[in-house]
C-alpha positions as CSV (number, residue, x, y, z in Angstrom):
1,M,-33.2,-17.6,-2.7
2,T,-34.3,-14.0,-2.8
3,V,-37.4,-12.7,-0.9
4,F,-39.2,-9.7,-2.3
5,E,-41.7,-7.8,-0.1
6,G,-43.3,-4.4,-0.5
7,T,-42.7,-1.7,2.2
8,F,-44.5,1.3,3.6
9,T,-41.4,3.4,4.1
10,Q,-39.0,5.1,1.7
11,V,-41.9,6.2,-0.5
12,D,-40.7,9.7,-1.2
13,S,-39.9,8.8,-4.8
14,L,-43.1,6.8,-5.6
15,R,-45.7,8.4,-7.8
16,F,-49.5,7.7,-7.7
17,A,-52.5,8.5,-9.7
18,I,-55.9,8.4,-8.0
19,V,-59.0,7.9,-10.2
20,I,-62.2,9.0,-8.5
21,A,-65.7,8.5,-9.7
22,R,-68.0,11.4,-9.2
23,F,-71.1,9.2,-9.1
24,N,-71.9,8.5,-5.4
25,D,-69.5,11.2,-4.4
26,L,-70.7,11.2,-0.9
27,I,-68.9,7.8,-0.7
28,T,-66.0,8.4,-3.1
29,G,-65.1,11.7,-1.4
30,K,-64.8,9.9,2.0
31,L,-62.7,7.1,0.4
32,L,-60.4,9.7,-1.1
33,E,-60.0,11.4,2.3
34,G,-59.0,8.0,3.9
35,C,-56.6,7.4,1.0
36,Q,-55.0,10.8,1.3
37,D,-54.6,10.4,5.1
38,C,-52.8,7.1,4.7
39,L,-50.5,8.4,2.0
40,K,-49.6,11.5,4.1
41,R,-48.9,9.4,7.2
42,H,-46.6,7.2,5.3
43,G,-44.5,10.1,3.8
44,V,-46.2,10.8,0.5
45,D,-47.2,14.3,-0.3
46,P,-50.9,14.1,-1.3
47,N,-51.1,17.8,-2.3
48,P,-52.7,18.1,-5.7
49,N,-50.2,20.8,-6.6
50,G,-47.3,18.5,-5.6
51,T,-45.4,16.0,-7.6
52,Q,-46.3,12.7,-6.1
53,V,-50.1,12.3,-6.6
54,D,-52.2,13.2,-9.5
55,Y,-56.0,13.2,-9.2
56,I,-58.3,12.3,-12.1
57,W,-62.1,12.8,-11.7
58,I,-64.4,10.9,-13.9
59,P,-68.2,10.5,-14.2
60,G,-68.7,7.1,-12.7
61,S,-67.2,3.7,-11.9
62,F,-67.8,2.3,-15.4
63,E,-65.3,4.7,-16.8
64,I,-62.5,3.7,-14.3
65,P,-60.8,0.9,-16.3
66,L,-60.3,3.0,-19.4
67,V,-58.7,5.9,-17.5
68,A,-56.7,3.6,-15.2
69,R,-55.3,1.8,-18.2
70,Q,-54.3,5.0,-19.9
71,L,-52.6,6.2,-16.8
72,A,-50.8,2.9,-16.2
73,M,-49.6,2.9,-19.8
74,S,-48.0,6.3,-19.4
75,N,-45.3,4.7,-17.2
76,S,-45.5,7.8,-15.0
77,Y,-46.9,6.1,-11.9
78,D,-45.9,3.3,-9.5
79,A,-49.5,2.6,-8.8
80,V,-53.0,3.7,-9.8
81,I,-55.7,3.8,-7.1
82,C,-59.3,3.5,-8.4
83,L,-62.0,4.8,-6.1
84,G,-65.7,4.3,-6.8
85,A,-69.0,3.1,-5.4
86,V,-71.6,0.9,-7.0
87,I,-74.6,0.5,-4.9
88,K,-77.3,-2.1,-5.7
89,G,-80.6,-0.9,-6.9
90,Q,-83.7,-2.6,-8.1
91,T,-82.4,-3.3,-11.6
92,P,-79.6,-5.5,-12.9
93,H,-77.5,-2.4,-13.7
94,F,-75.5,-3.0,-10.5
95,D,-74.4,-6.5,-11.7
96,Y,-73.3,-5.3,-15.1
97,V,-71.3,-2.3,-13.8
98,A,-69.7,-4.1,-10.9
99,A,-68.6,-7.0,-13.1
100,E,-67.2,-4.8,-15.9
101,V,-65.3,-2.5,-13.5
102,S,-63.7,-5.3,-11.7
103,K,-62.7,-7.1,-14.9
104,G,-61.4,-3.9,-16.4
105,V,-59.3,-2.9,-13.5
106,A,-57.7,-6.3,-13.4
107,A,-57.1,-6.2,-17.1
108,A,-55.5,-2.8,-16.8
109,A,-53.0,-4.0,-14.2
110,F,-52.3,-7.2,-16.1
111,Q,-51.8,-5.5,-19.5
112,T,-49.5,-2.8,-18.2
113,G,-47.6,-4.4,-15.4
114,V,-48.5,-1.4,-13.1
115,P,-50.5,-2.1,-9.9
116,V,-54.0,-0.8,-10.4
117,I,-55.8,-0.9,-7.0
118,F,-59.4,-1.9,-7.0
119,G,-61.0,0.5,-4.6
120,V,-64.5,0.3,-5.8
121,L,-67.1,-0.5,-3.2
122,T,-69.8,-2.8,-4.4
123,T,-72.5,-2.9,-1.7
124,D,-76.2,-3.8,-1.4
125,T,-77.1,-0.6,0.4
126,M,-76.0,3.0,0.9
127,Q,-75.6,2.2,4.6
128,Q,-73.1,-0.5,3.8
129,A,-71.2,1.9,1.6
130,L,-71.2,4.6,4.3
131,E,-69.8,2.1,6.9
132,R,-66.9,1.2,4.5
133,A,-66.2,4.9,3.8
134,G,-65.7,6.1,7.3
135,I,-68.5,5.3,9.7
136,K,-66.9,2.0,10.9
137,S,-63.7,2.1,9.0
138,N,-62.4,3.7,5.8
139,K,-61.4,1.4,3.0
140,G,-59.7,4.3,1.3
141,W,-56.9,3.8,3.9
142,E,-56.5,0.1,2.9
143,Y,-56.5,1.0,-0.8
144,A,-53.6,3.4,-0.2
145,M,-51.7,0.8,1.8
146,N,-52.1,-1.7,-1.1
147,A,-50.8,1.0,-3.5
148,L,-47.8,1.7,-1.3
149,E,-46.9,-2.0,-0.8
150,M,-47.4,-2.9,-4.5
151,G,-45.7,0.2,-5.8
152,S,-42.6,-0.5,-3.8
153,L,-42.7,-4.2,-4.5
154,M,-43.0,-3.7,-8.3
155,R,-40.1,-1.3,-8.2
156,Q,-37.9,-3.9,-6.4
157,L,-38.9,-6.5,-8.9
158,K,-38.1,-4.3,-11.9
159,N,-34.7,-3.4,-10.4
160,S,-34.0,-7.0,-9.8
161,I,-35.1,-8.1,-13.3
162,N,-33.1,-5.2,-14.9
163,S,-29.9,-6.2,-13.0
164,S,-30.3,-9.9,-13.9
165,S,-32.3,-9.8,-17.1
166,S,-30.6,-12.9,-18.6
167,S,-32.3,-15.1,-16.1
168,Y,-35.7,-13.9,-17.2
169,S,-35.4,-14.3,-20.9
170,I,-36.6,-16.7,-23.6
171,M,-34.8,-16.7,-26.9
172,G,-32.7,-13.8,-25.7
173,K,-35.6,-11.3,-25.2
174,A,-37.0,-10.4,-21.8
175,Q,-40.7,-11.4,-21.5
176,A,-43.3,-8.8,-20.6
177,L,-46.8,-8.2,-21.9
178,P,-46.2,-5.6,-24.5
179,V,-48.5,-2.6,-24.7
180,T,-48.6,-0.5,-27.9
181,S,-49.9,3.0,-28.3
182,N,-52.7,1.8,-30.5
183,S,-54.0,-0.4,-27.7
184,F,-53.5,-3.7,-29.4
185,I,-51.6,-6.5,-27.6
186,E,-49.0,-8.1,-29.7
187,S,-46.3,-10.7,-29.1
188,D,-42.9,-9.3,-28.5
189,V,-41.2,-12.6,-29.3
190,S,-40.7,-13.6,-32.9
191,P,-39.7,-17.1,-33.8
192,E,-36.1,-17.6,-34.7
193,V,-35.5,-18.3,-38.3
């Protein structure tokens, strides 16, 4: 039996995209700093002019899933880290945005097979968000750790599957959720005639 486990070392060949929502940038900026610090301390060059990390700034958290999915579909990244902050107000807007962002990020990962890290704070107050963005701890660090671990794990799994693809096939074709350029999900397996 084989055991697969992500690591936090030998990450010099991993590539990451970080999607950052501008809305609540007081919070997302701090999350980004924690994320960059973690990546740097684990051997990733977070320099925007470097080759390992790309930064994508978007208006708000609601836009995260669309951009994350496009990035994941590019097959250019080992993981996509999504940073945002949705803070509860006095209207149901919070509930709609928080629910759709979480579903969208999960769908982007599932549809593409690329780890898409949910780094969107959903808090009741600005104080809670500040505490999670650096006053008590910085969740950005944790999101980067998740990306390192999942990026290295998925690379191991892909290498293992590629080297023994016959054990992962049905009707002679390897199974993966196909993603087409026109964004429709279709079946890759056709019935044998």
